[in-house]
N, C-alpha and C positions, 0 to 999 in steps of 0.2 A: 547411721542415724536411725535405723529401724530398731525397734525393740525385738526381743526374741519372740514375744507373743505375736507380733506382726508377721515375722517370718514363718512362724508356725501356721498361721492362718493362710498365708500365701501358698506355702507348700502343700497344705491340706487341699486347697482348691485345685492346684495344678495336678496333684495325684488323682483327684476325683475325675478330672478330665481325661485320665488315662494317658497323660503326656509326660510321664516321668518313669524311666526304667528303674527296675528294682536296684540295680547296681550303679545308679547315676552318681557321678562325681559332682557334688554341689559345693561350689567355691564361693566364699564371701571375701571381698576385699575389706581390709580393716586397717585403721590407723592405730598406732601404738599409744594413744592417749590413755590415761588411767581409766576414764569413764568407759571407753569402749572395751578395753581389755577385761574389765570387771564383768562384762557380759559373755565372755567366751564360753564358759561352761553352759550357760543357758542356750547359746547358739548351737552348741554341739548336741544338746538334747532335742532340738527341733529337727535334726536330721542333716544339718550342714556338716559336711565331713572333710572340708579342706579350707584352710585359711591362707590368704595372701596378705602379708603384713608389710606395709609401706615404711620400712626402716629408713631408707635413703643413705644414712650415714650414722656412725656411732660417735662422731666428732661434734660436740656441742657448738663449736664455732661455725662449722659447716652447716649444721641444721639451722642455725640462726640466719646465715646468709641465704639459705634456701627458703626461708620464711615458714619453716615447719613449726608447729605448735608444741611438739614433744621434744624431750631431751634424751640423751643417751641412756640415762637411768630408767626412764619410762619405756624405752625401746627394749631394753634387756628384760624388764619386768613383764612386758607384754608377751615376749617369747616364752617366759617361764609360765605365765598364765595359760598360754596356748597348749603347752605340753601337759600341764596339770589338768586342763579341761578334757583331755583325752584325744586331742588331735594327733594322729600319727602320720598326717599328710599335710604339710604346710610349706609355703613359699616365703622367702624373704627377698624384698626388693632392695637392691643396693646400687647406688650410683658411683661412677668414677669420673675422673677428669673434671673435678669440681674446681672452683676458683682458687688459684694458687696452690693446688694440691700437689704434693710431691709423691713420687712412686711409692716410697715406704709408707706414707700415710694411707694411700688407697689400698695397699696390700694389707695393712693393719685392719682396715674396715672389713675386707673380704675374709681375712683369717678369723676374725671374731665371729662373723656370720657363720662360717663353716664350723666353728667350735660348737655351735648349738645343734649341729647335725640335722638341718632341714632336709627334706626330701627333694626340694627344688630351690634353685636360686636364680633370680633374674638380676643379672649384672650388666649394667648398660651405661653408656656415656651420657653425660648431661648435654642436652640440646637446648638451644635458646629458641623459645616459641614466641610468636607474635602475641601482643596484648599481655605481656608479663613485665615485671620490673626489670628483669635481666635484659629484655629486648630493648627497652628505652634507655637503660643504663648498663651496657655490656660490662660484665666483670672480666678480670684478667684470668683467662683459662690457661692451663698448661700448654706449652708449645707442642707442635706435632711430634717431635722426636721423643718428648717425654711421654706423650699419650701412647705412642707405639711401644715404648719400653714397658710402660705400665700394663698395657693390654697383654703383651706377650708373657709377662711374669704372672699376671692374673690367670690367663688361660692355662698355664702350666700348673699353677697352684690348684685350680679347680679339677684338672685332669688327675693330678696326684691324689686328690681327695675323693675320687670316684664319682665326680660329676661329669656326665657326658654332655657336650654341647650339641643340642639338636636344633637350635634356631639361633639367629644372630645374637640375641641377648639372653637366651634361656639355657639353663644347665640343670640336668636332673639325674638322680640316682636311677637304677634299673627299673623300668616300668612305672616311673613316676612323672612322666611328661604331663603337662597340663592338658587335659582333654579338650576344654573349650578353646584354648589357644590353638591347638592342633587343628581343630575344626575351622577356625578363621583362616589359618595359613594354608589349609588345603581347599580354600574357596568353597567351604560348606555353607549351608543355610543356618540362620539363627533368627530367633524372635527378639524384637526390642520392645519391652513392656515398661511403661512408666515414663515420667518426665525426662526428656533428653535422651531417650533410648534410641539406638540405631539398630536396624535389622537388615537381613538379606534373604529374599525369598525367591525360589525358582518355581515357575509354573511349567512343569514338564509337558503338560498337554499342549500348551501354546508355545512352548520353547522360548519363553521370555524370562528375564531375570530382573528383579526389582530391588532397589535399595529403599528402605523406609526410615523415617525420622519423626520422632515425637517432639512436640513443643518442649523447649528446654526449661522455661520458667515454671515452677510448680503452680503458682497462682493462675497463670495463663492456662496451663494444662488442665487444671481443675475447674475452670470457669464454665465449661459447657461440654456436652458430648462431642460437639464438632471439634473442639480444641484437642480432644483426646484421639481423634482420628489421625492416623499417620500420614505425613506427606510422603508421596512415593515418586521415585524417579527410575525410569527404565534404563537399564544398562544396555547401551547400543551394542549391536553385534561387533562393530568396529573396536569398541573399547574392552570387550570381554577378555581377549587374550592378554592385554596389558594388565588388567585388574587381577587376573589369575596369577600372572608372573610376579607382580608386586608382592603377592603373598607367598606363593609356593617356593620361589627361589630363596626366600629367607630360611627355609628348612635345610639343614645340613644334608639330609638324604634326598633333597630335591623333590621331583614329582614324576609320576608315571604318565606316559603319553595317553593311555586309555582314560585316566582320570581327567587329564586336560580336556580331552574331547568331550567327555561326558559332562563335566561341570562348567566349562566355558561355552560349550555348545557350538564350537567351531572346529574345523579340521586342523590337524597338526601342521599341515602344509602351509598354513598362514604364518607360522613362525619358523618353519623348517630352515629357510635360508639363513636367518639370523642365528639359529642354533648351530648350524654347520660352520658359519664364520667364526663364532665365538669358540667353538671346539678347536678350530684351526689355530686360534690364538692361545690355546690352553687355559681359557677362562671358564669354559663349560666342559663337562664330560658326559658323553652319551654311552650308556652301557645297557645292552639289550633294549628295553623300552623305557628306561629311566634316564632322566636328565637332572644333573646336579652341578652346582658350582665346584670348581677345583678349589684347593686351598688358596691359590693365587687369586682366583675370581671372587672368592668370598670377601676378600679385603677391598674389592673395588665394585661392590654390588650395584651401586648407583650407576656406574659407567656401563655395566652390563645391561641394565634396564633401559638406558638411553638408546641402545641399539634397536629396541623394539618400538620406539615412539614413532 
């Protein structure tokens, strides 16, 4: 929704604060509507060097069911605009297990996405969220056996096309993992700036961790300086281990014990028994000082996390 001029001003002021590394990866989420895609070249000229395009599907019927305002033709055109604008690092968002979707239809979507040679693909299952049309009127989704077949075939297709799975729903070419997403999944800190923005800040000196949230509605956010002040919530010591695991176990390579203790601020012994139990069940693997899900554990991640509640 921002113009290139607005981004240019924003990045100018951030750079002047000394808060932007010279080699920073600057990602912009974009929709494949004609109006937005027409700005891609100008976005690139401001210093934005990575695009994440919300394709979802190349099937017009599915896009209509999902309530998307673009069609497949606009999606393809947006990808073409992206490469013409000089982006050599971009992500395509693709959903699977859509209403009444067959295995061959889901793979057709994925094959078409791969044909554009993006450096990163986010391929994930449709989930029904509260306060949506699908939540109040649930669609007929593929049966579990179909979803399992679909995912297995898709994983093989991505691997054969040189996309390495590094997170539950993220696949990247060599050294093209999303930097900001890796930061979230490694329980790193981040600033939330603007209406509806969330952040996480660690106060190392006082050994506290805070989650921040800005007012969501733009009119409310802009009404006064007070409205622009973030609401803060301290993450209790009791909750830190679980919040860390909710993120870090999503990573295919898992996490390092030293990073757990540094970023969660609690001793590894607080989760040690749970880790040993899950290792005995072949759901987690402990190698040196690194903990990761096994292939079997990765398919039942929610069940693993329940062990630490």
